[in-house]
N, C-alpha and C positions, 0 to 999 in steps of 0.2 A: 402279248399276243397283238397281230396285227389286224385284226378284223374285229365289229363293234357286233356286239350281241345286243338281242330285245328281251326285256322281262316279261312272258308273256303267263295270263293266270288261265288254268285250265280247269273247267267246272265239266261234273258230268249231267249225262242226260239220259234219259232212258230211249232207249232205241226201238226203232218203229218193228222192225223184227233182227233175228238174229246175223242178217246181211249187212246191217245197217251202217254204211261207210261215209255217210254226211256229217261233215264237221263246219258248225255256226262259227262264222268268225262276225267281227266288229269291221264295220264298213274303212274306219281310218288304219286300222291292224292291216288290212287287205291289200289298201294302198300304200300303206309306209313300210310294209314289213315285204310285200310280195311282189311291190312296184306293179299293180294291175296285173299279175299275170294271168294265164288260166284259171278255170274254175277244176281243172284236174292236181291235184296234191299229193304228192306221196309225203308221212309224215316216218321220219326215223327218230324211234328211240333206244337207246343202249344199241346192239346188232341187229335191231329187228326194222324191219320198213313194211310198212301199208301204205296200201293208195286208198284214196278216200275222195270225195269230191266236196268243195267249198261251197257254200253259201251264205252271202254278207246279208248282216241284219243288225238294226240302229240299236246301240248296247252299248256298253262301257269299252271304251280304247282299250288296248293291249287284251282282250279276252275274247276266248274260243270255247264251244260248249262241243267235248267229242260223246257219243255214244258209248253208254257203260262197255259194251263187246269188246268194243278197241281198246279201251284201258285194260281189259282184261287178257284181250291179245298180247298188248306189250305186258303181262303179268305183274299189275299194277293193283294195288288195291284199289276199288272202287272208291274216290273221295277227289276234292279239288286238290289241286296242286300249282305251284309256283316254278316254271321252269326260264331258263335261257334258251334263247331261239336263234339260229343264224338260217338265212336261206339260201338256196344254193340254184341260183334260176338255172342253169344249163341242164342239172339232173332232176327238174322240177321237185328238188326238196326241201322240207324243211326239218330241220336237224332240233330236238329237243335235249336237253339235257342239264347240267351231264347228270350221268349216273356212276352214283360212287361207291363201290366195295371197298369195305375196310376189314383186311385180312389179319385172325389174331388166332389163337389158340384157347380153348376153353373148354371147360368139360360139357359134353353134349347129352342130356336127357329132354324129350320131346314131351314128358310128361311134366317137365318145370320149366317157367321163365328162366334161359339161361343169363350166366353171371359172366362178365367180362374181364373178371381180375381188378387189376390197377388201373386198366383204363375205361373201366364202367359208365363214369359221370364222363370221361372225355366222350363217349362215344353219344350219350346222349346230348350233349352243347353241340357234339357236332352234326346231330340228327337237326336239332332246333335250328344250327346255325346254317344247313342248306336248305330247309324249309325254307326261312327266310330270306337269302338270296336267291333262288333258285336253281332247282335238281331234287333229286330220289337218291336218298343213303339207307344202306343197309351194312350188318353187319354177318363174316362167315367166316369157316373153318374151310384150308383147302380141302380136306378128304371130304366136303360136301359139299364142294363147287359146282354148280349148274344144277342141284337139286333142292339144297333147303340153305336159305340165309333166314336172316330175322331183322325186321323191321319196326320200327318202336310208330305205335299206334295205341290211343286212349292212355298214353303210361303206359304202356306193357309193350316188351319186345315180342314180338308173338312169329313162326314160322312162317313162312311165305316162300313159292316158287319164284323167285326171283329173276328181271331182267337180266341179261350180260350185262356188266360193266362197262363204263367206258374209260375205267383208269381204277387200279385198286392201289390204296395206302397201305403198305407192309406191317403192321403191328404185333409180329409172335413174338414170344415174350422169350425161346429158348433157340441158342446156336445149333444145339445138336439137332432138334427141329429142321432145322434149315438145312442141313448137311442131307439130312434122309433120303432117301432112293423116292419115297414117294413125293415127297416135297419137288425133290428135283424134278422126278415126271408131272407135276404139275405147274412148275415152270414151264415145260416144254409147250403145254398144251396153251398157254397164255401167249408164246412166241407165237403156236401156228393158228388162234385168233388174234393175234395183232394186238391183244391189249397189252398198254403200257403201266408197268407196275415201279412201285416207289416204297419207300427207301427199298435199295435191295436186299441189304442186310446188314447185320452188325458189322463192326470197324475192329480192324487189328491195331492195336497201339503201338507197334511195332510199325505197321505199314505207314500209319499216321506219322509218324514219327518221322519215317523216311521220304513222306511227302512235303513236311512240312519241312525238313531240312535242306534238300534240293532249292528251293527258293530261297533268294540271299536277303530279303526284305524280312523275312520271318524267321530267317534262322537264328538272330540275337533273341529272339523271345522263346528259346527251347531252354530245359534242362538238358544236359547232358546227359545221354542215353545210350545201353549197351543191352544185347542179350546177356543174359542170367551166364556166369560162368566165375570159377571159383578165382581165376584171374583176374576177372573184370568185378568181383566184391571187393577183393584186396586194394584193386587200383581205386576205384570211385570211391570206396570209404574212406582208406587214408587220403584222397583228394580234397573232398569236399565235410567231412566229421559225418554228415548227415545225407544217410538214401536210403529210398525207396523201393523197395522189390516188390512188381507187379505180375499177376497171371495176362498177359498177352489178350486174350480172349475174357478179361473178367469185367462187371460189370456191378454196379450199385457199393463200391466200395468196398467188396468182398475179397476175401484171402488175400490182404496187402499186409507188408512189413515193414516196419519203418525201424532202421537202427540206425543209431546216434553214440558217437564218440565219448568216450567218459575222460575219468584218469586213468593213466595207465596203460592207454591204448587196448580199454577196452571199450566193449559198446553194449548200451541196454537194449533190448530186444522189445517194438511191442508190433503186435497184432488184429488184424480184423478175423482173423480165420479162427473160428471158436473150436477147431480139433489141433491148432497147433498153441503149444504154450510159450505163452509171451507176457513178459512181469518187467514193465521200464527198474524196477527197485533191482532186477538182477543185474549182473554185466557178465559179459564173454569174452574171449578172445574173437578173430576172427573165424578161426579154424574150427571151433568150437560151434561158433553160428552158421559156418556154412555144412557141418556136420548135424545140427539139429535139424536144417529145413532142406536136407538134400533129399529125403524120402517125397517132399513134397515138388523139388523142382526138378524133379526126374519121372512124374509124369504127365508135368505141363510143360508148355512154351514160359517163361517168365522173361522180362526185363528189368533191367535194375538202374535208378534214375537218381541221379544229383536231388541232393533237398534243398530246398530255397527257404532262408526265411523270410516269413511272410507276415506279413499285418494280422494282427489277431483282435478279438472281440472278446471283451471282456476276459482275457486270458484263456479264450476259447480258438481254435483252429480254424480258419474262413477263406474260403476261396468265392467265385463269380459264377453263376451259370448266365450263359450268354443263350437264350435262342435266337436262332437266325433260319430263317425262312425264304422262299422263294417267291414271288409275288406274281402277278396275271401278267407282269411283262418279261418274267422269267429271270430278275435281277434279285438278287441275295438283299434282304433286308432285317435288321434287329428289331424282334417284335414284343420280344422281355429279358430284364435281366435282374438277378437276384442274387441277394449276398446269401450265401449259406454258410451256417455258423454251425460246428462242430458239437456237440453234445458234452458233456464234462466227461473227463478222460478218455476221450475221442480223438483220433488226431485225421480222421476222415471226416468231411462234410456231410456224405450224403445223408438225404433226408430219410432212407430206408436203415440208416444206422442212428437215428434218432437225432439228426438234426434239424435244425429252426432257417426260417426264411426271413428276410429282413430287408428293408428298403434299401436299395447299394448306396445311393447319395447320403442315406443318417448316417450309414456304416462307415464309411472312409471319412466323414467329418472329423469322426473322433480321434483317428489316427494319422489324417493327413492337414486336416483343417477345411474350409471353407473353400480358397479358390483351386488349391490345388485338389482337391477333391470333383470338382468339375471338369478340370481340365483330363486327368487320370480317367473318369467316365466316358468323356468323349473320346479318349485313346482308345479305350477296352470298346467302344462299339467298331471302332473301324479296325482293331485287331480283328476281332472276330469277324464280320464282313470278307477280309482278306483272307482269313482260314479257310472261312466255308468256300469261297470261291474257287479254293487250290485244293479242298479235298474233295471238292463236287466235280471237278476236271482232271482229277487222279484216281477217281474210282469208279469199279465199273457200274454201267446200269443208270440208271435216273435218282437223282438225288434233290431231294425237295427240302428238308429239314435237318437240322444239325442243333444238339445242342455243345457248346464248347464252356469250358472250364478253365480260368482266368486266376493266375494269383496275384497278388501285388506285395511287393515289397517293400521296408518301411523307405527308402526313398520314392516311390510311388512308380518303381517299376513294373513292367508287366511281364507274366509268363503263362505261356498255352501250358496247361494241366493235362488235358484229355480234350478229345474231341468225342462225341455220342451221336449215332445216326436212329436211336429210338431215345431222346430223353423222355422223364418221367413226366407225369401231367399232372401231377400233385402238388406242387408249389408255387402254381402262380394264382394269386387270389382271381379265383374264374364262376363264385356260388352266384346264381341268378342273369347271369351275361355271357354272351360270346366273345371270347377274348379275343384279346390282335392274333396271338399265335393260330387259334382258331379258323379264323378270317382269313389271314395269309394261306394257312392249308385249303380253305374252300377255294379260294383266288386260283390257285396254282393248280387243285384238280380240274377247275374249269378250264384252264389252259390247255393241258391235256388231254382232257376228254376233246375238245374239240378241234386242237393240230392235229391230233391223231387221227380223227374223222376225217379230218382236210387231207393228209396226206392219203392218206388208205383211198380217198376216191381220184387221189390224182394216179396211182400204179397200176 
């Protein structure tokens, strides 16, 4: 972000009458922020602008008192806030923000406090982080947009008629919902209102593979991958011995099939799909396997992927989840790396399927040694950032967060397993603190919020 922001504490005061528009500002704040501008001031929050009069008062620096009626006009609960601020002298406007809305789907019952499913604790973390950094945060579902959102107050998510957000963070859980007519109509409304939304939606494994495949410096890190057909099943299974068959639009390790070559050109089959019989003790010919899974792949789009022999931990399958976020300056950075170790008898490491989380360096040392493990971890960060840059440049809309799954083979070589636009929030050690990943998200939202305001004013 190319312009500086100033942190301001806002405190409510009792109004003289319901038309009271006088804001009180410290002399220091008036001099430093408004550059001794005249006392007529427009205050903008979200998409609403209110005309006020400034009165300078001797009090703490970076403090403003605003009448309660103005806070209500902004659709804010009457309480103290911390905001980031930017003054536009040509418009006599003080922009306060960011106002951040998190979009998700959850059961709606006005008589009960909502629960935001797998990201409920993360929403609380974001609320505390945004309140601390400066801004206003609420959670909403798109079918109640402009009518009802939920704000955390006194430890409880309470409904409110919320201000229009400066930026929206998409955490909808369902691919089907994102492709519904009602959601597409909601997206059109956002475009009309010029409200930026990130991340645009779930990623397709096949599109991600092709985006990375086109980058010469990333191609060596990709397992060979093709659209599933009977011919490709024969080709890759015979070439590599082990292959994975995955739904293009799958997540959380669901509906994945693993084939491994055994004796006499027969293959064992394991699956993470509950409705498909897969037992690694049984062995099949490729024709039998294709017939076995044909009903599954006829109904969905699947890829078949080269199986890589990766390092394990205590004989359990393992990969590494690297979280990447864009920061205040719109640059990608690594905010977290964890080793994900599969549950016993599982071949996928996802936490949703019983996987556990360990510190990456400790785990790497057990299989690569101390020196090599440090080198591999550093290379993993570089690879993740380059992958994030490639995906964000190639994907539609705004991308600010990616979870990149990377495998390590016994030689210490790295492999890009998968890229997720809505990574799980349940695997970092975040109890009682604001995690680096949450802080990075807040920075990116702040950048989007103020930059989008500047763009609108210039149009």
